MITOR-273352 format. One record per residue (C-alpha): residue number from 1; x negated, y, z negated. Coordinates in steps of 0.02 Angstrom, whole numbers, m for minus. Last residue first. Layout:
! residues N
<marlo num="NUM" east="X" north="Y" up="Z"/>
...
***
This chain:
! residues 255
<marlo num="255" east="3834" north="2077" up="m396"/>
<marlo num="254" east="3839" north="2132" up="m215"/>
<marlo num="253" east="3950" north="2058" up="m81"/>
<marlo num="252" east="3849" north="2033" up="78"/>
<marlo num="251" east="3906" north="2152" up="215"/>
<marlo num="250" east="3744" north="2143" up="314"/>
<marlo num="249" east="3634" north="1996" up="266"/>
<marlo num="248" east="3679" north="1891" up="417"/>
<marlo num="247" east="3675" north="1701" up="391"/>
<marlo num="246" east="3543" north="1599" up="481"/>
<marlo num="245" east="3406" north="1697" up="396"/>
<marlo num="244" east="3247" north="1706" up="498"/>
<marlo num="243" east="3096" north="1613" up="432"/>
<marlo num="242" east="2917" north="1653" up="478"/>
<marlo num="241" east="2799" north="1593" up="614"/>
<marlo num="240" east="2924" north="1610" up="754"/>
<marlo num="239" east="2968" north="1503" up="905"/>
<marlo num="238" east="3091" north="1582" up="1026"/>
<marlo num="237" east="3267" north="1510" up="1033"/>
<marlo num="236" east="3298" north="1379" up="1167"/>
<marlo num="235" east="3386" north="1418" up="1329"/>
<marlo num="234" east="3555" north="1339" up="1368"/>
<marlo num="233" east="3498" north="1276" up="1539"/>
<marlo num="232" east="3343" north="1196" up="1467"/>
<marlo num="231" east="3442" north="1120" up="1323"/>
<marlo num="230" east="3570" north="1049" up="1445"/>
<marlo num="229" east="3430" north="973" up="1549"/>
<marlo num="228" east="3352" north="893" up="1397"/>
<marlo num="227" east="3517" north="820" up="1339"/>
<marlo num="226" east="3557" north="745" up="1510"/>
<marlo num="225" east="3383" north="673" up="1535"/>
<marlo num="224" east="3376" north="602" up="1360"/>
<marlo num="223" east="3552" north="533" up="1377"/>
<marlo num="222" east="3504" north="437" up="1533"/>
<marlo num="221" east="3343" north="380" up="1453"/>
<marlo num="220" east="3440" north="311" up="1304"/>
<marlo num="219" east="3555" north="215" up="1422"/>
<marlo num="218" east="3405" north="139" up="1510"/>
<marlo num="217" east="3333" north="98" up="1338"/>
<marlo num="216" east="3491" north="1" up="1293"/>
<marlo num="215" east="3480" north="m95" up="1456"/>
<marlo num="214" east="3295" north="m133" up="1434"/>
<marlo num="213" east="3311" north="m203" up="1256"/>
<marlo num="212" east="3134" north="m240" up="1196"/>
<marlo num="211" east="3074" north="m110" up="1321"/>
<marlo num="210" east="2961" north="m160" up="1465"/>
<marlo num="209" east="3085" north="m127" up="1606"/>
<marlo num="208" east="3140" north="38" up="1529"/>
<marlo num="207" east="2976" north="123" up="1488"/>
<marlo num="206" east="2896" north="28" up="1633"/>
<marlo num="205" east="3002" north="114" up="1766"/>
<marlo num="204" east="3010" north="302" up="1764"/>
<marlo num="203" east="3052" north="449" up="1876"/>
<marlo num="202" east="3106" north="611" up="1793"/>
<marlo num="201" east="3204" north="755" up="1869"/>
<marlo num="200" east="3209" north="938" up="1914"/>
<marlo num="199" east="3078" north="990" up="1788"/>
<marlo num="198" east="3128" north="1135" up="1676"/>
<marlo num="197" east="3024" north="1116" up="1519"/>
<marlo num="196" east="3175" north="1047" up="1428"/>
<marlo num="195" east="3180" north="907" up="1558"/>
<marlo num="194" east="3004" north="853" up="1515"/>
<marlo num="193" east="3042" north="859" up="1329"/>
<marlo num="192" east="3200" north="756" up="1352"/>
<marlo num="191" east="3104" north="623" up="1448"/>
<marlo num="190" east="2971" north="608" up="1315"/>
<marlo num="189" east="3109" north="600" up="1182"/>
<marlo num="188" east="3193" north="458" up="1277"/>
<marlo num="187" east="3042" north="343" up="1270"/>
<marlo num="186" east="2877" north="301" up="1351"/>
<marlo num="185" east="2841" north="428" up="1487"/>
<marlo num="184" east="2682" north="395" up="1586"/>
<marlo num="183" east="2736" north="402" up="1768"/>
<marlo num="182" east="2824" north="529" up="1879"/>
<marlo num="181" east="2886" north="699" up="1823"/>
<marlo num="180" east="2990" north="767" up="1967"/>
<marlo num="179" east="2963" north="945" up="2026"/>
<marlo num="178" east="3090" north="1006" up="2155"/>
<marlo num="177" east="3020" north="1122" up="2290"/>
<marlo num="176" east="2958" north="1303" up="2285"/>
<marlo num="175" east="2850" north="1266" up="2134"/>
<marlo num="174" east="2728" north="1395" up="2067"/>
<marlo num="173" east="2804" north="1415" up="1894"/>
<marlo num="172" east="2840" north="1229" up="1881"/>
<marlo num="171" east="2661" north="1182" up="1926"/>
<marlo num="170" east="2597" north="1307" up="1797"/>
<marlo num="169" east="2709" north="1229" up="1665"/>
<marlo num="168" east="2648" north="1055" up="1711"/>
<marlo num="167" east="2469" north="1112" up="1689"/>
<marlo num="166" east="2511" north="1177" up="1516"/>
<marlo num="165" east="2611" north="1023" up="1467"/>
<marlo num="164" east="2456" north="914" up="1484"/>
<marlo num="163" east="2479" north="743" up="1405"/>
<marlo num="162" east="2665" north="722" up="1436"/>
<marlo num="161" east="2716" north="552" up="1367"/>
<marlo num="160" east="2592" north="417" up="1319"/>
<marlo num="159" east="2697" north="271" up="1382"/>
<marlo num="158" east="2546" north="203" up="1474"/>
<marlo num="157" east="2641" north="122" up="1618"/>
<marlo num="156" east="2566" north="237" up="1749"/>
<marlo num="155" east="2438" north="356" up="1674"/>
<marlo num="154" east="2511" north="513" up="1595"/>
<marlo num="153" east="2642" north="644" up="1641"/>
<marlo num="152" east="2611" north="615" up="1825"/>
<marlo num="151" east="2650" north="750" up="1952"/>
<marlo num="150" east="2789" north="714" up="2078"/>
<marlo num="149" east="2806" north="851" up="2208"/>
<marlo num="148" east="2963" north="873" up="2312"/>
<marlo num="147" east="3017" north="882" up="2495"/>
<marlo num="146" east="2837" north="888" up="2557"/>
<marlo num="145" east="2816" north="1024" up="2689"/>
<marlo num="144" east="2633" north="1074" up="2696"/>
<marlo num="143" east="2661" north="1209" up="2566"/>
<marlo num="142" east="2734" north="1085" up="2441"/>
<marlo num="141" east="2583" north="970" up="2456"/>
<marlo num="140" east="2463" north="1116" up="2441"/>
<marlo num="139" east="2552" north="1182" up="2287"/>
<marlo num="138" east="2547" north="1012" up="2203"/>
<marlo num="137" east="2361" north="993" up="2239"/>
<marlo num="136" east="2324" north="1165" up="2165"/>
<marlo num="135" east="2433" north="1137" up="2012"/>
<marlo num="134" east="2347" north="973" up="1970"/>
<marlo num="133" east="2455" north="857" up="1865"/>
<marlo num="132" east="2397" north="712" up="1973"/>
<marlo num="131" east="2502" north="658" up="2121"/>
<marlo num="130" east="2646" north="545" up="2171"/>
<marlo num="129" east="2709" north="618" up="2335"/>
<marlo num="128" east="2892" north="635" up="2388"/>
<marlo num="127" east="2890" north="643" up="2578"/>
<marlo num="126" east="3047" north="658" up="2685"/>
<marlo num="125" east="2968" north="587" up="2843"/>
<marlo num="124" east="2975" north="675" up="3012"/>
<marlo num="123" east="2807" north="623" up="3086"/>
<marlo num="122" east="2725" north="789" up="3041"/>
<marlo num="121" east="2777" north="762" up="2861"/>
<marlo num="120" east="2700" north="588" up="2870"/>
<marlo num="119" east="2532" north="645" up="2939"/>
<marlo num="118" east="2509" north="787" up="2815"/>
<marlo num="117" east="2565" north="677" up="2672"/>
<marlo num="116" east="2435" north="546" up="2717"/>
<marlo num="115" east="2292" north="670" up="2712"/>
<marlo num="114" east="2351" north="755" up="2553"/>
<marlo num="113" east="2371" north="587" up="2467"/>
<marlo num="112" east="2198" north="529" up="2524"/>
<marlo num="111" east="2117" north="687" up="2455"/>
<marlo num="110" east="2211" north="672" up="2291"/>
<marlo num="109" east="2177" north="487" up="2266"/>
<marlo num="108" east="2309" north="448" up="2137"/>
<marlo num="107" east="2268" north="386" up="1963"/>
<marlo num="106" east="2298" north="200" up="1944"/>
<marlo num="105" east="2187" north="205" up="1789"/>
<marlo num="104" east="2099" north="41" up="1821"/>
<marlo num="103" east="2125" north="21" up="2009"/>
<marlo num="102" east="2062" north="197" up="2051"/>
<marlo num="101" east="2111" north="307" up="2197"/>
<marlo num="100" east="2289" north="254" up="2229"/>
<marlo num="99" east="2381" north="328" up="2378"/>
<marlo num="98" east="2565" north="336" up="2332"/>
<marlo num="97" east="2696" north="421" up="2439"/>
<marlo num="96" east="2877" north="399" up="2391"/>
<marlo num="95" east="2957" north="388" up="2561"/>
<marlo num="94" east="3119" north="446" up="2641"/>
<marlo num="93" east="3136" north="414" up="2828"/>
<marlo num="92" east="3262" north="277" up="2799"/>
<marlo num="91" east="3318" north="127" up="2903"/>
<marlo num="90" east="3261" north="m4" up="2779"/>
<marlo num="89" east="3149" north="m112" up="2889"/>
<marlo num="88" east="3087" north="16" up="3016"/>
<marlo num="87" east="3069" north="159" up="2894"/>
<marlo num="86" east="2982" north="46" up="2769"/>
<marlo num="85" east="2859" north="m12" up="2902"/>
<marlo num="84" east="2822" north="168" up="2949"/>
<marlo num="83" east="2787" north="208" up="2767"/>
<marlo num="82" east="2675" north="56" up="2751"/>
<marlo num="81" east="2571" north="114" up="2900"/>
<marlo num="80" east="2554" north="289" up="2828"/>
<marlo num="79" east="2503" north="221" up="2658"/>
<marlo num="78" east="2377" north="101" up="2734"/>
<marlo num="77" east="2296" north="243" up="2834"/>
<marlo num="76" east="2290" north="358" up="2682"/>
<marlo num="75" east="2193" north="227" up="2588"/>
<marlo num="74" east="2218" north="131" up="2426"/>
<marlo num="73" east="2396" north="70" up="2453"/>
<marlo num="72" east="2469" north="m40" up="2316"/>
<marlo num="71" east="2628" north="60" up="2296"/>
<marlo num="70" east="2684" north="141" up="2460"/>
<marlo num="69" east="2859" north="180" up="2402"/>
<marlo num="68" east="3034" north="152" up="2466"/>
<marlo num="67" east="3167" north="270" up="2396"/>
<marlo num="66" east="3332" north="177" up="2397"/>
<marlo num="65" east="3486" north="285" up="2370"/>
<marlo num="64" east="3608" north="208" up="2247"/>
<marlo num="63" east="3798" north="213" up="2258"/>
<marlo num="62" east="3835" north="125" up="2422"/>
<marlo num="61" east="3667" north="38" up="2413"/>
<marlo num="60" east="3714" north="m55" up="2255"/>
<marlo num="59" east="3547" north="m138" up="2221"/>
<marlo num="58" east="3548" north="m322" up="2169"/>
<marlo num="57" east="3555" north="m400" up="2342"/>
<marlo num="56" east="3407" north="m290" up="2391"/>
<marlo num="55" east="3299" north="m387" up="2269"/>
<marlo num="54" east="3318" north="m543" up="2375"/>
<marlo num="53" east="3345" north="m704" up="2278"/>
<marlo num="52" east="3535" north="m704" up="2282"/>
<marlo num="51" east="3536" north="m717" up="2471"/>
<marlo num="50" east="3382" north="m808" up="2534"/>
<marlo num="49" east="3213" north="m720" up="2535"/>
<marlo num="48" east="3156" north="m658" up="2707"/>
<marlo num="47" east="3143" north="m477" up="2648"/>
<marlo num="46" east="3014" north="m527" up="2520"/>
<marlo num="45" east="2980" north="m358" up="2442"/>
<marlo num="44" east="2808" north="m321" up="2370"/>
<marlo num="43" east="2742" north="m212" up="2512"/>
<marlo num="42" east="2902" north="m108" up="2510"/>
<marlo num="41" east="2881" north="m56" up="2329"/>
<marlo num="40" east="3059" north="4" up="2293"/>
<marlo num="39" east="3105" north="164" up="2204"/>
<marlo num="38" east="3279" north="194" up="2138"/>
<marlo num="37" east="3403" north="336" up="2167"/>
<marlo num="36" east="3576" north="371" up="2098"/>
<marlo num="35" east="3540" north="327" up="1919"/>
<marlo num="34" east="3690" north="297" up="1806"/>
<marlo num="33" east="3569" north="236" up="1672"/>
<marlo num="32" east="3683" north="94" up="1620"/>
<marlo num="31" east="3711" north="37" up="1800"/>
<marlo num="30" east="3528" north="41" up="1848"/>
<marlo num="29" east="3487" north="m51" up="1688"/>
<marlo num="28" east="3616" north="m187" up="1727"/>
<marlo num="27" east="3542" north="m210" up="1901"/>
<marlo num="26" east="3367" north="m228" up="1832"/>
<marlo num="25" east="3431" north="m355" up="1705"/>
<marlo num="24" east="3512" north="m455" up="1846"/>
<marlo num="23" east="3352" north="m446" up="1949"/>
<marlo num="22" east="3251" north="m533" up="1814"/>
<marlo num="21" east="3127" north="m496" up="1674"/>
<marlo num="20" east="3106" north="m320" up="1744"/>
<marlo num="19" east="2929" north="m272" up="1797"/>
<marlo num="18" east="2980" north="m180" up="1956"/>
<marlo num="17" east="3135" north="m90" up="2021"/>
<marlo num="16" east="3099" north="90" up="1974"/>
<marlo num="15" east="3218" north="220" up="1905"/>
<marlo num="14" east="3258" north="399" up="1952"/>
<marlo num="13" east="3348" north="506" up="1822"/>
<marlo num="12" east="3418" north="675" up="1875"/>
<marlo num="11" east="3592" north="604" up="1904"/>
<marlo num="10" east="3710" north="711" up="2008"/>
<marlo num="9" east="3616" north="700" up="2172"/>
<marlo num="8" east="3618" north="800" up="2334"/>
<marlo num="7" east="3531" north="746" up="2495"/>
<marlo num="6" east="3467" north="856" up="2637"/>
<marlo num="5" east="3291" north="888" up="2570"/>
<marlo num="4" east="3305" north="853" up="2384"/>
<marlo num="3" east="3455" north="931" up="2300"/>
<marlo num="2" east="3515" north="949" up="2123"/>
<marlo num="1" east="3683" north="935" up="2037"/>
***
């Protein structure tokens, strides 16, 4: 169990809702993963679509918490406006804040993210910001009242896995709020590694939606999160340069 703001979750895996071949596949992936929270790009949702063609028809809102995001926003002003629109349309003050700084890498605009987060926190939003793996930026976001910080593992959709574990470790050591790895994981082993480091959760989309078998990958991600968390809680043995006998030498019968 883990808590963000005033809400408690069992699953530590957060999934997206984009890039799936169809809504039915998306729904099946959400079910297989046992996720309890999904992100939704509010600017890309056709809320006037007829029943059966609206993405909201394929999200079990009794079981799954919708986290609207500001994907596609390139300024703090646009992100704030989109957040207010999401609150009005979906009846939630939760927002995944994204202020993109570069259209090629989709890296976040740190200055714009800080600016938008400051406004949204003051306006009563539960802000979960997508940000670079910058310990200073993450600390500032947490200090200003963000409910979690969401550093990227690698560029969105790249599947490269965690590129800078050292920065992520610093972020974890300084964190006073949940740390959720967001973007860049490609497979279950990437997810397990992140969880073994002690992050609170992992948010991913392309790794599942773009897999050859999305439903099977969603299941693999679920197990990766669960296994990684168990390993973190169990505590791994220290790494050593030389071997250590797995069987004690005391009491060995002599020749």
